C-alpha positions as CSV (number, residue, x, y, z in Angstrom):
1,M,8.5,44.9,210.8
2,K,7.7,43.1,207.5
3,L,10.6,41.7,205.5
4,Q,10.3,42.4,201.8
5,F,12.0,40.2,199.4
6,K,12.8,41.5,196.0
7,T,12.6,39.0,193.0
8,M,14.7,39.3,189.9
9,N,12.9,39.7,186.7
10,P,14.3,37.0,184.3
11,C,14.2,39.6,181.4
12,Y,17.0,41.4,183.4
13,L,19.4,38.8,182.2
14,L,18.6,39.4,178.6
15,D,18.8,43.2,178.9
16,A,21.8,44.3,176.6
17,K,23.2,46.6,179.2
18,N,23.3,43.9,181.9
19,F,24.4,41.2,179.6
20,S,28.1,41.3,180.4
21,G,30.9,39.0,179.4
22,Y,30.3,36.9,182.4
23,Y,26.8,36.0,181.2
24,K,28.0,35.2,177.7
25,C,30.6,32.9,179.0
26,L,28.1,31.2,181.2
27,I,25.7,30.5,178.4
28,I,28.4,29.3,176.1
29,S,29.7,27.1,178.8
30,L,26.2,25.6,179.5
31,F,25.7,25.0,175.8
32,C,29.0,23.2,175.6
33,F,28.0,21.2,178.7
34,F,24.7,20.2,176.9
35,L,26.7,19.1,173.9
36,T,29.1,17.1,176.0
37,T,26.2,15.4,177.9
38,V,24.2,14.5,174.8
39,F,26.9,13.6,172.4
40,G,30.0,13.0,174.7
41,Q,29.5,9.2,174.9
42,N,29.6,8.9,171.1
43,I,32.5,11.0,170.1
44,P,35.6,9.1,169.1
45,E,38.7,9.9,171.2
46,K,41.3,12.3,169.6
47,P,43.8,10.2,167.7
48,S,47.2,9.8,169.4
49,P,49.5,10.3,167.7
50,M,47.6,13.0,165.8
51,R,46.6,12.4,162.2
52,L,44.4,14.5,159.8
53,V,42.8,11.6,158.0
54,N,40.7,9.3,160.3
55,D,39.0,6.7,158.1
56,F,37.0,4.7,160.7
57,S,34.7,3.4,158.1
58,Q,37.7,2.0,156.2
59,I,36.5,3.3,152.6
60,L,40.0,4.5,151.6
61,S,43.1,2.3,150.8
62,V,46.2,2.7,152.8
63,N,47.8,4.6,149.9
64,E,44.9,6.9,149.5
65,R,44.9,7.8,153.2
66,T,48.6,8.4,153.1
67,A,48.3,10.6,150.1
68,L,45.5,12.7,151.6
69,E,47.4,12.9,155.0
70,Q,50.4,14.3,153.3
71,T,48.4,16.9,151.3
72,L,46.7,18.1,154.5
73,I,50.0,18.2,156.4
74,R,51.7,20.3,153.6
75,Y,48.7,22.7,153.6
76,N,48.7,22.9,157.4
77,D,52.5,23.7,157.3
78,S,52.1,26.4,154.6
79,S,48.9,28.2,155.7
80,T,48.5,27.2,159.4
81,T,44.8,26.2,158.3
82,Q,44.1,22.7,159.6
83,I,41.8,20.5,157.5
84,A,40.8,17.1,159.1
85,I,38.8,14.2,157.4
86,V,36.7,11.8,159.5
87,T,34.5,8.9,158.3
88,L,32.3,7.0,160.7
89,P,30.3,3.8,160.0
90,H,27.2,5.0,161.9
91,L,26.0,7.8,164.1
92,G,23.4,6.1,166.0
93,T,20.5,8.5,166.6
94,N,22.6,11.6,166.4
95,E,22.4,14.2,163.7
96,I,25.6,14.8,161.7
97,A,25.7,18.6,162.1
98,P,25.8,18.9,165.9
99,F,27.8,15.8,166.2
100,G,30.4,17.2,163.8
101,V,30.6,20.4,165.9
102,E,31.1,18.4,169.1
103,L,33.8,16.4,167.4
104,F,35.5,19.5,166.1
105,R,35.5,21.0,169.6
106,K,36.6,17.9,171.4
107,W,39.5,17.4,169.1
108,G,40.4,21.1,168.8
109,I,40.9,21.3,165.0
110,G,42.8,24.4,164.1
111,T,44.6,26.7,166.3
112,K,43.2,28.1,169.6
113,E,44.3,31.7,168.6
114,L,42.8,31.7,165.1
115,N,40.1,28.9,165.2
116,N,41.2,28.2,161.5
117,G,40.1,24.5,161.3
118,V,37.9,22.8,158.8
119,L,36.3,19.3,159.3
120,I,35.2,17.2,156.4
121,F,32.9,14.6,158.0
122,V,31.1,11.5,156.3
123,C,28.9,8.9,157.7
124,T,28.7,5.8,155.7
125,D,25.8,4.2,157.3
126,S,23.6,2.5,154.6
127,T,20.5,3.8,156.2
128,N,21.8,7.2,157.1
129,R,24.4,8.3,154.6
130,R,25.4,11.9,155.4
131,A,28.2,14.3,154.5
132,N,29.1,17.5,156.5
133,I,31.7,20.4,156.4
134,T,32.2,22.2,159.8
135,T,34.2,25.4,160.0
136,G,36.0,27.0,162.8
137,Y,35.1,30.5,164.0
138,G,38.0,31.9,162.0
139,M,37.1,30.2,158.8
140,E,33.4,31.3,158.6
141,G,34.3,34.4,156.7
142,V,36.1,32.7,153.8
143,L,33.9,29.5,154.0
144,P,30.4,30.6,154.6
145,D,27.6,28.1,154.8
146,M,26.5,28.7,151.1
147,I,29.9,27.9,149.8
148,C,30.2,24.8,152.0
149,R,26.9,23.6,150.6
150,R,28.1,24.2,147.1
151,I,31.3,22.2,147.7
152,L,29.2,19.3,149.0
153,D,26.7,19.3,146.3
154,N,29.1,19.8,143.4
155,H,32.1,17.7,144.5
156,L,31.9,15.6,147.7
157,V,28.4,14.1,147.4
158,P,28.5,13.2,143.7
159,N,31.8,11.3,144.2
160,L,30.5,9.5,147.4
161,Q,27.4,8.4,145.5
162,K,29.7,6.9,142.8
163,G,32.0,5.2,145.3
164,T,35.0,7.4,144.2
165,Y,35.7,8.4,147.8
166,Y,39.3,9.5,147.3
167,Q,38.4,11.8,144.4
168,G,35.6,13.3,146.4
169,F,37.9,14.2,149.3
170,T,40.6,15.5,147.0
171,E,38.2,17.8,145.1
172,T,36.8,19.0,148.4
173,I,40.2,19.8,149.8
174,E,41.1,21.6,146.6
175,R,38.0,23.7,146.6
176,I,38.5,24.7,150.2
177,Q,42.1,25.6,149.5
178,Q,41.1,27.7,146.4
179,Q,38.3,29.5,148.5
180,A,40.6,30.4,151.3
181,K,43.7,31.3,149.1
182,G,44.5,34.9,149.5
183,A,41.5,35.6,151.6
184,Y,42.7,34.3,155.0
185,K,44.8,36.8,156.9
186,P,45.9,35.9,160.4
187,K,46.2,39.6,161.4
188,M,42.4,39.9,161.0
189,F,42.1,37.9,164.2
190,S,43.9,40.1,166.7
191,K,43.3,39.8,170.4
192,K,40.3,41.8,171.7
193,Q,40.9,44.6,174.1
194,K,39.9,43.8,177.7
195,K,36.7,45.4,178.8
196,E,35.6,46.4,182.3
197,V,33.1,44.1,183.8
198,K,31.2,44.3,187.1
199,P,32.2,41.7,189.7
200,L,29.9,38.7,190.0
201,T,27.0,38.8,192.4
202,F,26.3,36.0,195.0
203,G,23.6,34.6,192.6
204,Q,25.9,34.6,189.6
205,K,28.7,32.9,191.6
206,G,26.1,30.3,192.5
207,L,25.2,29.6,188.9
208,V,28.9,29.3,187.9
209,F,29.5,26.9,190.8
210,A,26.4,24.8,189.7
211,F,27.8,24.6,186.1
212,I,31.3,23.5,187.3
213,L,29.8,20.9,189.6
214,F,27.6,19.4,186.7
215,Y,30.5,19.6,184.3
216,I,32.8,17.7,186.7
217,L,30.1,15.0,187.2
218,S,29.7,14.7,183.5
219,I,33.4,14.3,182.9
220,S,33.5,11.6,185.7
221,F,30.6,9.7,184.2
222,R,32.3,9.7,180.8
223,I,35.6,8.4,182.3
224,M,33.8,5.5,184.1
225,S,31.7,4.5,181.1
226,G,34.1,5.1,178.3
227,G,33.4,6.9,174.9
228,R,31.8,4.6,172.5
229,I,30.1,5.1,169.1
230,G,26.5,4.0,169.3
231,G,27.1,1.7,172.1
232,G,29.4,-0.5,169.9
233,K,33.1,-1.2,169.8
234,R,35.6,1.4,170.4
235,L,36.8,2.7,167.0
236,K,40.6,2.3,166.4
237,W,42.8,2.8,163.5
238,R,46.5,2.6,163.7
239,S,48.7,5.0,161.8
240,S,52.2,6.4,162.1
241,G,52.4,9.8,163.7
242,R,54.5,12.8,163.0
243,G,54.7,14.5,166.4
244,R,52.0,16.9,165.5
245,S,48.9,17.9,167.3
246,F,45.5,19.7,167.0
247,G,45.8,23.2,168.3
248,G,42.7,23.7,170.4
249,G,40.4,25.3,167.8
250,S,36.6,25.5,168.2
251,S,33.5,25.9,166.0
252,G,30.3,27.7,166.4
253,G,28.3,25.4,163.9
254,G,29.3,27.0,160.6
255,G,29.2,24.9,157.6
256,A,26.7,22.6,155.8
257,S,25.3,19.0,155.7
258,S,23.9,16.9,153.0
259,R,22.5,13.4,152.4
260,W,24.1,11.1,149.8
């Protein structure tokens, strides 16, 4: 009696009718694992206590940082939308757009329920000056990539080039607020109804187990080695906290980047 082994066609996984929620979650998780592995060693730690203005490049005065922080806190309190500013002195060999997405995800800018965060990210490296706006899933409708690019080109980048950093951040915040005013409606993002999904097969369970194992190993490696920017010193900036926190928001890569 011959034993016949049936092989699975790889295209089966891409078939729409077989591409269940489990597969989607697995692919998204693997993508996040890739970002964690590639960029995880370079992402600065989430500030504690939480602050919305994180000027690691030290391009703003204390009064300017305080004024921007107060503006963003008031906007967060009145709209629930969370805007964060981050400046870094260098990115190493990383590109600013994927780096910004991973920083956004690691810090959890915005709320977990609405994903209504926005990251204004600037690298001040003299050989690699870049500016970026990254939006959370819930803000992509009111801040599409084209609008983000327009804000960069018309407001943030020109001021960065002139050295008027505070003015650049102020104008960028104002344009984001104007764009989102009256358009952002929390009720638009209601919870999705649960759908029936087929139980995982043995092979699918194996893939999930492999991902979890690799993810745990990655986390362990990061804990042992410590998170550093470009292999340099750990970036720190002391600031008074207000007992607030980031809400666990995430981003799918929406936004725009530009040189300056």
